[in-house]
C-alpha positions as CSV (number, residue, x, y, z in Angstrom):
1,X,204.0,5.7,60.2
2,X,204.3,9.5,59.8
3,X,202.3,11.0,62.6
4,X,200.4,14.3,62.4
5,X,201.4,15.4,58.9
6,X,199.6,18.2,57.0
7,X,197.8,16.7,54.0
8,X,197.2,19.3,51.4
9,X,194.8,17.0,49.4
10,X,192.3,16.5,52.2
11,X,191.1,20.1,53.1
12,X,194.3,20.7,55.0
13,X,193.6,18.1,57.6
14,X,196.2,16.8,60.0
15,X,196.5,13.0,59.4
16,X,198.6,10.0,60.2
17,X,200.1,8.2,57.1
18,X,200.9,4.5,57.2
19,X,203.7,3.5,54.8
20,X,204.5,-0.1,53.8
21,X,207.3,-1.1,51.3
22,X,208.0,2.5,50.5
23,X,204.4,3.3,49.5
24,X,201.5,5.0,51.3
25,X,199.2,2.2,52.3
26,X,196.7,4.3,54.5
27,X,195.9,7.8,55.3
28,X,194.2,7.8,58.7
29,X,192.8,10.4,61.1
30,X,195.5,11.9,63.3
31,X,195.9,10.0,66.6
32,X,194.7,6.7,65.2
33,X,195.9,3.8,67.4
34,X,198.9,1.8,66.1
35,X,200.8,-1.2,67.3
36,X,203.7,-0.5,69.7
37,X,206.1,-2.0,67.2
38,X,205.2,0.6,64.5
39,X,208.1,3.1,63.8
40,X,206.9,6.7,64.0
41,X,208.2,9.8,62.3
42,X,207.0,13.2,63.7
43,X,205.3,14.9,60.7
44,X,204.3,18.1,62.4
45,X,206.6,20.3,60.3
46,X,206.0,18.3,57.1
47,X,203.4,18.4,54.3
48,X,202.1,15.4,52.3
49,X,201.9,15.9,48.5
50,X,200.4,12.7,47.2
51,X,200.4,11.8,43.6
52,X,202.9,11.3,40.8
53,X,204.3,14.8,40.8
54,X,207.9,15.3,39.7
55,X,209.0,18.1,42.1
56,X,212.5,18.0,40.7
57,X,213.5,20.0,37.6
58,X,216.8,19.2,35.9
59,X,216.3,21.7,33.1
60,X,214.0,22.9,30.4
61,X,213.9,25.1,27.3
62,X,217.5,24.4,26.4
63,X,218.8,25.0,30.0
64,X,220.6,22.2,31.9
65,X,220.3,23.2,35.6
66,X,222.5,20.3,36.7
67,X,225.6,21.2,34.8
68,X,224.8,25.0,34.6
69,X,222.9,25.9,37.7
70,X,223.5,29.6,37.1
71,X,221.3,29.4,34.0
72,X,218.3,29.4,36.3
73,X,218.8,33.2,36.7
């Protein structure tokens, strides 16, 4: 569980996120009770960006940022 993470999709609320098998299974109100065996990650300095957004760009418009990173500028 990621505890007290800033969720940008829910009005900026602070929430707890339960993850199972590398996928978000629940988004819960912050402070929701959990079992003692649950692994917890402190999410206070993190933000949750749910969805299928590719936040990585390897290039575009004829530029390959992987092999020529200086082409970004």
